[in-house]
N, C-alpha and C positions, 0 to 999 in steps of 0.2 A: 545807849550809854554815852557819857561824855568821854572825850579823849583823856587817857591817864596822863597826869602831869606831875604828880607828887613823887619826888625822888627821896630815897632813904639816905643818900649821901652825895657828895660832889661828883662821884665817878660812875655811879650806876643809874641806868634808866629806871623808870617806875616798875615796881615788882609785878604789877598787874599785867604787864606785857607778856611775861613768861607764861602765865596761865592762859591768856588769850592765844598765844602762839601754839600752845598744846591743844587746847580745847575748842577754840573758836577762831581759826586763823583768818577768816574773813568775817569780821564782827560788825553788827550794826553800829553806826556812829551818829550821835546826835550833834547836829550843827545848830547853833543858836539863831541862825538867820534864815531858816528855811527847812525844807524836807531833809530827812536823815540821809546819810550816805554810808560809807563802808570804810573799815580800817583793816589793812592787810599787814600781817606781821611776820610771815615766814619768808626766809631768804629766797627760795626758788620762785615763790609767787611774786615777791617784790621785784626781783630781777627780771622776770618775764614781763611783768606789767610795765616796767620802765622802758622796754623796747617795743611795746605793743602799740601800733599806730591807731588802734581803736580807742585808746585813752589819750585824750587831748590835754595839752599843757595850757591851752587858752582858758582863761578864767572869766566866766560870765559875772562873777562877783569877786571882789577883793575879799579874801578870807584868810585869817591866820590860824584857822583850825580850832581855836578854843575860845574865840570871842565873836561877837556879832560883827557882821560886815558894817563898816561905818561909811563907806564911800560908794556912791552909785557908779555903775559902769561908765556913764558919761563923764563923771568927774575924774575917774581913774584914767580914762583915755586922754582927757585933756591935760592931766598932770604928767602922765607917763605912758606913752604908747607901748605896744608889745616889744619885748626884748628877748634875749636868748632863753630866759626862763619861762616866758608866757606866750610862746609862739610855736607853731607847728610847721613842718615843711609844706610848701616851698618857702614860706616867709622865713622860717627859722634857718633854712639852708642859706638863704641870701644874707641874712644878718651875720651868721657864723662865719661865712666866707670873708666878710669885711674885717674881722678881728683875728682871723687865723694867723696872719703873718707875724703878729706880735708875740705869739705863743708857741712858735716852732721850737724844736729842740735846739737848733742852731742859734736862734735868737736868745733863748734862755741861757745857753752855755756862754754866749757873749757877755751876759750880765753877771757871770760868776764872780769876777774880780771886784766889780762894784758892790755886789751883795756882801762879799767878804769885808770890804772896807766899811760898809754900813754897820755890819755886825761888830767889827772891832771897835768902831767909834762908840757904840752904845754899851759894849762890855767895859770899855774904859770908864764910862760914866757910872756903870754899876760898881766898879772897883772902888770908886771914890765917894759913892753915895753914903749918907748916914745909914747905919745898920740898926735894926733890920731894914732891908730895902724891899720895895714892892717890885718884884720881877715883871709884873704886867705893865706897870707904868714906865719902868726904866728900859726894858728890852723888848718884851713880847709884843706890845702895841706899837711902839715907834719904829721898829725895824721893818715890818711889812708895810707900814704906812709910808715910810720914805721910799721903799722899793716901788710900790704901786704908784706913788706920786710921780716919780721920775719916768716910769714906763708909760703912764697915761698922759702926763703933761699937766698935772695939777700941782700948784705950788705947795711945797711941804710947809711953808709958813702958814698956810690955811688949815693945818691939821686940826687945830682945836675946833674950828667950825665944822669941818666935814666929819670928824669923829663924833661931835655932838649930834649932828644930823643923822649919822648912821645909827647911833644909840636910840635916837627918837624913832626912826623908821623901823627898827627891829623890835621895839618895845611892844609888849602886849597890853600895856596899861594906859595907852594914850586915848584921849577923847577924840571924837570926830573932828572938832575944830583944831585941836592940837596936831592931829595927823595930817589934816589938809594943809595947815600952815607949814609943817616940816617938809611935806612933799613939794609945795610951791616954792619954798626957799631953796631946796636942793636943785630944783629945775632951773630957777632963776640964776643960781650960782654957776651951774654948768653951762647954761646958755651964754653967760657973760664970758666964761673961759673960752668957749667956742669962738666968740667974736674976737677975742685977743689972739687966738691961734690962727684965725683966718687972716688977720693983719700981719702976724709974725709967725709963720710956720716953724716947726722945730722937728727933731727926730723923736717923735712920740706918737702914741696911739691917736690922740685927738687930731693931730696934724694929718696922720695917715687917713683917718676917716674923712676929713675935709678934702683931701686929695682925691679920694674915691668918689666923693660927691660931685666933683667936677665932671666926671664921666657917667655917673649914675644919678640922673636928676630926680629919681624917685626917692632917694635918700634925703630925708628932711633933717633939719637941725634938731627937731624934737626926738627923732630916732637916735641921732648921735648922742644926745643928752641922756636918753634912756640906756643906751649901751654903756656910756661912760659911768652912769650911776651904778649899774650892775658890777662893772669891773672894779670900780672904786670901793664899793662896800664889800663885795666878796673877796677882793684882793687883799684887804687888810684885816677885816674883822674875823674871818674864819681862821686864817693862818695864825693870828695873834692868840686865839684861844687854843689852838692845837699846841703851840709852843708852851703855853701855861699848863695844859693838861699833861703833856709829855713830861715836863719837869716835875710836876706833882707826882706822877706815877713812878718816876725814877727815885724820888727823894723819900717817898713814904716807905714805911717798913714793907719788905725786908731790905730797903735801900739798894736798889739795883744800880744806882748811880755809880758805885764803885766797880761793879761787874762790867758795866758798859765802858767805863773809863779805861779799864785794863784791856778791853776787847772792843776797840772802836769800830770794828767791822759789824758790830751789832746795831749801829745807829740806824741803818735803813730798816732793820727789823723793828726797832723801837717806834719809828715813824709810822710804819704800816699798822703795827699793832695798836698804837694810840688811835689812829684813824678808825680802826675797827672797834676797839674796846670802849672808847669814850667819844662816840660819834657826836660831832659838834652841832649838826642840824638836828635839834632835839625833837621835832614834831614830824619829820618826814616831808614828803613831797605831795602836792595836791594834783590830782588829775580829774578830768571830767569825761565820762563815757560818751563817745560819739554815737554808739549803737549798742544794742544789747550784747552782752558777752558773759562768759562764765570765768570766774577766778576760783580755783580750788573747789569747783563744783557749785559755787554760789553764783546765781544769776545777778548780774548788774544791769540795771535798766539804762536806756539812753538818757543822758543829761544828769545821771546821778554822779555825785562826787565821791572820789576814792582817795584816801590818805595812805600813801605807801610809807610805812614806818621804818626808816633806815636804821635807827638804833636797835629796834627789835630784830630786824633781819640780820644785823651784824653780830647779834648774840644768839643766833639760832644753833642749837646743838646738832641739828641735822646737817649743818654745813661746817661748823667749827667745833673741834673736839674741846671739851671743857671750856666753853666760850666765856664763862664768867671769871676766868683766870687770865691775868695779864702775862703774856709770855713773848718776850722779844725774839725767842728762837722759833716761834710758830712758822712753819714752812708755807702756809697758805694765807697768811694774814692779808696779803695784797689783793686777795679776792673780795675784800670788803666792798661795800656799795657806797661808801662815803662820798665818792666823786660821781655817783650816779652810774648809769649804764645806758647804752644805746645812743641815739642821736643827741641826747642832752648831757652826755658825759662831760664833766667839768673841763672847760677849755684851758683853765689855769692850773691843772694838776701838777705839771712838771715844774712850774714856777714855785708852787707851794712846797714841793718836795725839796728843791734845791735851797730854798730859804730855811726850811726846817733842818735840813742836814747841816747847813753852815752854822746856824745858831747852836745846835746841840753839840756838834763836834768841837767848836771853838770854846763853848762854855765848859764842856767836860775837861778840856785841856787847861783852861785858865783858872777854873774854880774847882779844884779837886775836892775840897772839903765843903762845898756848897751844901746847905742843910735848910730844912724848913724851920721857920721861927714861929710856927703855930701848929696846933693839932691838925693832922691831915683831914680828919673827919669834920672839921669845923671851918674849912676854907670856904669863904662866901662865893657863891656862884650866881650866874645870871639866871635866876628862876623865871623871870618874866620877859625873856627875850627869845627870839626865834633861834639865835645861835647860843649854844651852851658853852660854858667855860668859866674859869675863875674870874671873879670881879677884882680880887686882889690876891697876890701870892707872896706873902712875906718870907724872905730868905735871909740867912746869915752866912758868914764865911770868915775865914782868917785873912786879913788884908796882907 
């Protein structure tokens, strides 16, 4: 079977996943570029698989799960070597150690005041924007873009370029030539920035990686560019969409916005429940079996591909009571798998949480009567991107 992709609305994963999770938790999955693989949908199976060293993150093919591979392994390696998503220990351990220092709790807490200033700046822009305003364009996308620009050392003035490239690289509709061109442009852009930072170091991740390169001669500029690309894309695209999804969930009937506004201690619950309920990585994570293994009684042969479906796992009734109900009071929402699990647990989870907390808390205070300016069931979403979320989110308010 092909991977289920058709959503009934902007907030719910494909309905077919519920049947598979119940009747066929490890289902045969048709890949358009080779032999079939497997789709895993239950929470416990997905969580165990994420930490299983017999399932490799290295990809013999570039594959977005629902379209044919367009780029050969040789072309992929030339344009982007392995990064934190596509490597295994000990290579993964080496690369992760290089960026750990930028994402410690201490470092993130030091950014809190700057993040608040960035949020205030963009909410000022929202307050004076023509109404209805697009929350995605005025707040949700620029806030994490500016935060990750400063953390990484990428000029915010270049945001139109790297946001365009991000959209192109996450699109499922690009042709082979278009995808190759986007990858080449992103690599060229980041290598140019590496050259600038080598000449003029600063207090940012790119400069830190170049400093590490001085003592680790195995670290290449191509590897630094690959790490920078991952941090840049994941650092703004995913957080932007979670901001949009959380706002949509609070403003749609029964309008939990007012409840959370009067009980701001619920904001953390809103964040974790949004991450669980409306998982932004809409197709899951790809793994390749190193050796034969069994998942929920199903034998997976060596070299077979496995898709670990995070949205399905996060809606598993065996793990979450009434999982299709959005509940900011849910006590175990933080057990979601949206940041992964095991060695590949998202390195930027705490940065994302502080950005989300700052945006939502400040927006609830400053825009008490914020409301949707469109039918919540008709909000356009990214149907053909790896990352799910609102394409636009029209809102209105009393100035």
